C-alpha positions in Angstrom: -56.3 81.1 34.0 -58.6 84.1 33.3 -57.8 87.9 32.9 -59.9 90.9 33.5 -59.6 94.6 34.3 -61.2 96.2 37.4 -61.3 98.9 39.8 -59.1 98.2 42.9 -60.3 99.9 46.1 -58.9 100.0 49.6 -61.3 99.9 52.5 -60.9 101.3 56.0 -62.9 98.2 57.5 -61.0 96.4 60.2 -62.4 92.9 58.9 -59.5 91.1 57.1 -61.4 90.2 54.0 -61.4 90.7 50.2 -64.6 91.1 48.2 -65.2 91.2 44.4 -68.5 92.4 42.8 -70.2 89.7 40.6 -69.2 91.4 37.1 -65.7 91.0 38.2 -66.4 87.2 39.3 -68.0 86.6 36.0 -65.3 88.2 34.0 -62.6 85.8 35.9 -64.9 82.8 35.6 -65.4 82.5 39.3 -68.5 80.7 40.0 -68.6 81.3 43.9 -66.5 83.4 46.0 -66.2 81.5 49.3 -63.4 80.3 51.4 -59.9 82.1 50.7 -58.0 83.6 48.0 -54.2 84.4 47.7 -53.7 87.9 46.5 -50.3 88.6 44.9 -48.5 91.6 43.7 -45.2 90.9 42.0 -43.4 88.5 44.4 -45.5 89.2 47.4 -48.6 87.4 48.5 -51.0 87.2 51.2 -53.9 84.8 51.8 -57.4 86.1 53.3 -61.1 85.4 53.3 -62.9 86.1 49.9 -66.5 87.0 49.4 -68.9 88.2 46.7 -70.5 91.6 47.0 -73.1 93.5 45.0 -72.3 96.1 42.4 -72.8 96.8 38.5 -69.1 97.3 37.6 -65.9 95.1 38.1 -64.5 96.2 41.6 -62.1 94.4 43.9 -61.9 95.6 47.6 -59.3 95.0 50.0 -58.5 96.2 53.4 -56.2 99.1 53.7 -53.8 96.7 56.1 -53.5 94.4 53.0 -52.9 97.2 50.7 -50.0 98.2 53.1 -48.9 94.6 53.5 -48.5 93.9 49.9 -47.2 97.4 49.2 -49.8 98.2 46.6 -48.7 101.6 45.2 -52.1 102.8 44.2 -55.7 102.3 43.9 -57.7 102.4 40.7 -57.8 100.6 37.3 -55.5 97.4 37.1 -55.3 94.2 35.6 -56.3 91.0 37.5 -55.3 87.3 36.6 -56.9 84.5 38.2 -55.5 81.1 38.6 -58.1 78.5 39.9 -55.9 75.7 40.7 -54.2 77.8 43.4 -57.0 80.2 44.1 -54.6 82.9 43.2 -55.5 86.5 42.1 -52.7 88.3 40.8 -52.8 92.2 40.6 -50.8 94.4 38.4 -48.8 94.0 36.4 -45.8 95.3 38.4 -43.8 96.7 35.3 -40.3 97.9 36.3 -38.2 100.0 33.9 -34.5 99.5 34.6 -32.6 102.8 34.4 -29.1 104.2 35.3 -30.3 106.7 37.9 -32.2 106.6 41.3 -33.7 110.1 41.3 -37.2 110.7 42.3 -38.0 111.9 38.7 -36.4 109.9 36.1 -33.9 111.9 34.1 -34.7 110.2 30.8 -37.6 111.7 29.0 -38.3 108.4 27.2 -38.6 106.6 30.5 -41.0 109.5 31.7 -43.0 109.0 28.6 -43.3 105.2 29.1 -44.5 105.8 32.7 -47.0 108.6 31.8 -48.5 106.3 29.4 -48.8 103.1 31.6 -49.2 104.4 35.1 -52.9 104.5 34.9 -53.2 101.0 33.4 -50.9 99.2 35.7 -48.2 99.7 38.2 -45.3 101.2 36.4 -42.1 102.6 37.8 -38.4 103.4 37.0 -35.5 101.9 39.2 -31.8 101.5 39.1 -29.7 98.4 40.4 -29.1 100.3 43.5 -32.8 100.3 44.3 -33.1 96.4 44.8 -33.1 94.5 47.8 -32.6 91.0 47.1 -32.9 89.8 50.5 -36.3 91.5 51.1 -37.2 90.8 47.6 -38.3 94.5 47.2 -37.4 97.4 45.0 -37.8 101.2 45.6 -38.7 102.9 42.5 -40.2 106.3 41.1 -43.9 106.3 40.4 -45.8 108.9 38.6 -48.5 110.2 40.9 -52.0 111.1 40.0 -51.2 114.9 39.9 -48.5 114.4 37.4 -45.7 114.5 40.2 -43.2 111.7 41.1 -42.8 109.7 44.3 -40.6 107.1 45.5 -42.2 103.9 46.7 -41.0 100.5 47.8 -42.9 97.4 46.2 -42.2 93.9 45.5 -40.0 92.6 42.9 -41.9 93.3 39.6 -43.6 91.0 37.2 -41.4 92.0 34.2 -38.5 94.2 33.6 -38.0 96.6 30.6 -34.1 97.5 30.4 -33.5 101.1 29.5 -30.1 101.6 31.1 -28.3 104.4 29.2 -24.7 103.8 30.0 -23.0 101.3 27.5 -20.0 100.9 29.8 -22.0 100.3 32.9 -23.9 97.6 31.2 -20.7 95.6 30.2 -19.5 95.5 34.0 -19.8 92.1 35.4 -21.9 93.2 38.4 -24.5 94.6 36.0 -24.5 91.4 34.2 -25.0 89.5 37.3 -27.7 91.8 38.6 -29.7 91.1 35.5 -29.2 87.4 35.8 -30.8 87.4 39.0 -34.1 88.4 37.7 -33.9 85.6 35.3 -33.2 83.1 38.4 -36.2 84.6 40.2 -38.5 83.7 37.1 -38.9 87.5 36.4 -38.5 88.0 32.4 -36.4 91.0 31.5 -36.2 92.2 28.0 -33.7 94.4 25.9 -30.7 92.7 27.4 -28.0 95.3 26.6 -26.7 97.6 23.8 -25.8 96.1 20.5 -22.2 96.2 19.2 -22.2 96.8 15.4 -19.7 94.0 14.8 -21.6 91.6 17.2 -24.9 92.3 15.0 -22.9 91.6 11.8 -21.6 88.3 13.2 -25.1 87.2 14.3 -26.3 87.4 10.6 -23.6 85.5 9.3 -24.6 82.6 7.2 -28.2 83.8 7.4 -30.4 85.1 4.6 -30.0 88.5 6.0 -26.2 88.7 5.6 -26.6 90.0 2.0 -28.2 93.2 3.5 -24.9 94.2 5.3 -22.1 96.2 3.3 -18.7 94.6 3.1 -17.2 95.2 6.5 -14.0 94.4 8.5 -13.0 95.0 12.2 -10.0 96.8 13.3 -9.0 97.5 9.4 -5.3 97.7 8.5 -4.0 100.4 6.0 -3.8 97.7 3.3 -7.6 96.7 4.0 -8.5 100.4 3.9 -6.7 101.2 0.7 -8.1 98.0 -1.0 -11.7 98.9 -0.2 -11.1 102.6 -1.5 -9.8 101.2 -4.7 -12.7 99.0 -5.1 -15.6 101.1 -3.9 -14.2 104.7 -4.1 -16.3 105.4 -0.7 -15.7 103.8 2.7 -17.0 104.6 6.2 -15.1 104.2 9.4 -17.4 103.5 12.3 -16.7 102.9 15.9 -18.0 99.4 16.9 -19.9 100.8 20.0 -20.8 104.2 18.8 -24.2 105.9 18.6 -25.7 109.1 17.4 -23.3 109.2 14.5 -20.3 110.1 16.8 -16.9 109.2 15.5 -17.8 108.3 12.0 -15.5 109.1 9.1 -16.6 109.2 5.4 -13.7 108.7 3.2 -14.0 109.2 -0.7 -11.1 108.8 -3.2 -10.9 110.5 -6.5 -8.1 109.5 -8.6 -7.2 113.0 -9.7 -7.7 114.9 -6.3 -7.0 112.4 -3.7 -8.7 111.4 -0.4 -11.5 113.4 1.1 -12.6 112.8 4.7 -15.8 114.1 6.3 -16.2 113.9 9.9 -17.9 115.8 12.8 -16.0 117.4 15.6 -17.8 119.4 18.4 -20.8 121.1 16.7 -19.2 121.4 13.4 -19.0 119.4 10.1 -15.3 119.0 8.7 -14.0 118.3 5.3 -10.2 117.5 4.8 -8.3 116.5 1.6 -5.1 114.5 1.4 -3.3 114.1 -2.0 -1.6 111.0 -0.7 -2.8 107.9 1.2 0.1 108.3 3.8 -1.4 111.7 4.8 -4.8 109.9 5.3 -3.6 107.2 7.4 -1.6 109.8 9.6 -4.6 111.8 10.2 -6.7 108.6 11.2 -3.8 107.4 13.5 -3.7 104.0 11.9 -0.1 103.4 13.1 -0.9 104.3 16.6 -3.8 102.0 16.8 -6.5 104.7 16.8 -8.9 102.5 14.6 -9.0 99.7 17.2 -12.7 98.9 17.8 -13.6 100.4 14.4 -15.3 98.9 11.4 -14.3 99.9 7.8 -17.4 99.4 5.8 -18.2 99.6 2.1 -19.8 102.9 1.2 -23.3 102.8 -0.6 -24.5 105.3 -2.8 -28.0 106.0 -1.5 -30.9 107.5 -3.0 -30.8 111.2 -2.7 -33.2 114.1 -2.3 -32.1 117.5 -3.3 -28.7 116.4 -3.5 -28.5 114.9 -0.1 -28.4 111.2 0.8 -31.2 109.7 2.7 -31.7 106.7 4.8 -34.4 105.3 6.8 -34.9 104.8 10.6 -37.4 101.6 11.2 -38.7 101.5 14.6 -39.7 97.9 15.5 -41.6 96.6 18.3 -42.9 93.4 19.8 -46.7 93.6 20.2 -48.9 91.9 22.8 -49.2 88.8 20.7 -45.2 88.5 20.8 -44.9 89.3 17.1 -42.6 91.9 15.4 -44.2 94.9 14.1 -43.3 98.3 12.3 -44.2 100.9 14.7 -42.8 103.9 12.6 -40.6 104.8 9.8 -38.7 108.1 9.2 -36.6 109.0 6.4 -33.7 111.0 7.5 -31.9 113.4 5.0 -28.3 114.3 5.7 -27.6 117.9 6.6 -25.4 119.9 4.5 -21.8 118.7 4.6 -22.7 116.1 7.2 -21.2 112.5 7.3 -24.6 111.0 8.7 -28.2 111.7 8.6 -28.5 112.2 12.4 -30.6 115.0 13.5 -27.9 116.6 15.8 -25.6 116.9 12.7 -28.1 118.9 10.9 -30.3 115.9 9.3 -34.0 116.4 8.5 -36.9 114.0 9.0 -39.1 113.3 5.9 -41.9 111.0 5.2 -40.8 107.7 3.6 -43.7 107.5 1.1 -42.9 110.9 -0.2 -39.1 110.1 -0.6 -39.7 106.8 -2.2 -42.4 108.2 -4.6 -39.8 110.8 -5.6 -37.0 108.3 -6.1 -38.8 105.5 -7.7 -42.1 106.8 -8.8 -45.1 104.3 -9.0 -42.7 101.6 -7.5 -42.1 103.5 -4.4 -44.9 101.8 -2.5 -43.8 98.4 -3.5 -40.3 99.4 -2.3 -41.6 100.5 1.1 -43.5 97.2 1.6 -40.5 95.2 0.8 -38.4 97.3 3.3 -41.0 96.6 6.0 -41.0 92.9 5.4 -37.1 92.9 5.4 -37.0 94.9 8.7 -39.5 92.3 10.3 -37.4 89.5 9.2 -34.3 91.1 10.5 -35.8 91.6 13.8 -36.9 88.2 14.0 -33.4 86.7 12.9 -31.5 89.0 15.4 -33.8 87.9 18.3 -33.5 84.2 17.5 -29.6 84.6 17.4 -29.6 86.6 20.6 -31.6 84.0 22.5 -32.9 86.6 24.8 -36.3 88.6 24.6 -36.0 91.8 22.7 -39.0 94.1 22.8 -37.7 97.0 20.3 -34.9 97.4 17.7 -34.3 100.7 15.6 -32.7 99.6 12.3 -30.9 102.1 10.0 -31.7 100.9 6.5 -30.6 102.5 3.1 -31.9 101.9 -0.3 -29.4 102.5 -3.0 -30.0 103.9 -6.5 -30.8 100.5 -8.0 -33.4 99.6 -5.3 -31.3 97.2 -3.2 -32.1 97.5 0.5 -29.2 97.6 2.9 -28.8 97.3 6.7 -26.2 99.6 8.5 -27.0 99.5 12.0 -29.3 97.9 14.7 -30.0 99.8 17.7 -31.3 97.9 20.9 -32.4 100.8 22.7 -33.7 103.4 20.0 -34.6 107.0 20.9 -37.7 108.6 19.7 -36.6 111.6 17.6 -38.5 110.6 14.5 -41.8 110.7 16.3 -41.4 114.5 16.8 -42.6 114.9 13.1 -46.2 115.9 13.1 -47.1 113.0 10.8 -45.5 110.5 13.0 -47.0 111.4 16.4 -49.7 108.6 16.0 -47.0 106.1 15.3 -45.1 107.3 18.5 -48.3 106.6 20.5 -48.5 103.2 18.9 -44.9 102.4 20.0 -45.8 103.2 23.5 -48.6 101.0 23.3 -46.7 98.1 21.8 -44.1 98.1 24.5 -46.8 98.2 27.1 -48.7 95.4 25.5 -45.4 93.4 25.2 -44.8 93.8 28.9 -48.3 92.5 29.7 -47.6 89.4 27.4 -44.2 88.7 29.2 -45.9 89.3 32.8 -48.6 86.8 31.6 -51.4 89.5 31.9 -52.5 89.0 28.5 -54.1 85.9 26.8 -51.5 84.0 24.8 -52.6 82.7 21.3 -50.3 79.5 21.7 -52.2 78.7 25.0 
């Protein structure tokens, strides 16, 4: 197998023949271009005569009729993979981003950002489960056009699928699970299988070295469990197992003299309530009515603070083109005034980790940051190994307490990009896009593999 990039051109000639310039033939290790070649795009293929032609740059020319037959969405720069055993030339790759909507212009800014990055390098498109025709082995997706617009085009099944479906409930439905399984059956890799559930992640890390990073946690806590934890730690968080963006979280602090203090967010407001007795707290939480089903009670950790507000760290992890986990970006999040979490929508603020750790630990801050990076990489490796499905990205919420111990609070299988809005993290944001694109190349086998 050999790989190259080239310019793909469609000719108006009636002769049904593919031609390649000598620079392209040399890059692909093809000594002589004679006989026939099989051109493939995704799941579609066609066999036609193959010849060499003159030229100083790597160019592949195909008849317009062949472009139409293969449903090649555009001409221009592409990757080419040549398999000499079968004389097959794969064009692409065809990268499909699985979403929850079928609109011409994808509603997700994150998806549009990925398409803008990759559309001039490969054939990148967004699609939903409703867009796939398994009988015809085609998919109708949204492509970014050369003028920055959007167009719906039908193409063969892709070489790789990047799952960015946004509806957690939808992904748990059996038809969607079966839909994703069909890609595996077709030999098409799909990564980021689904959303993480907090408790499932904690269970994955049981009996692993990483288990020590998780604060003491209990699923579906009883009143006795909650009381016991408050007596031991004085601070407990209640978190929905399937929540995100900090929604539905309660921060409960117990002070022997003043009682129980509860912080939470309702609507656009941060709220604080005090209960002198435990019975008032449990009534407010609805424990007897089962309102804490699918909740986790978690030991509160006294995190390092900046200007009196606790901070935690969002680590963006990505697989790169060599199938290795790397830290693509780190944002330190300071909690907003009166907020139960550090989320930006609750008034949180993004800070630079180097500055925060220097203020908290002085000269040891550099060592602390490097230790946290290595911890995040080991966490990602462990979770992917236990999941037994390819993951391309993870967002970790890590904390560091006042003694310098690292804690892991949450792993997000489909992290957003809010930290990259910070001016100092924009380059990291571009790197994250590149890592995802290169990992798609790796899975689609349009990138050389070290193990090969």
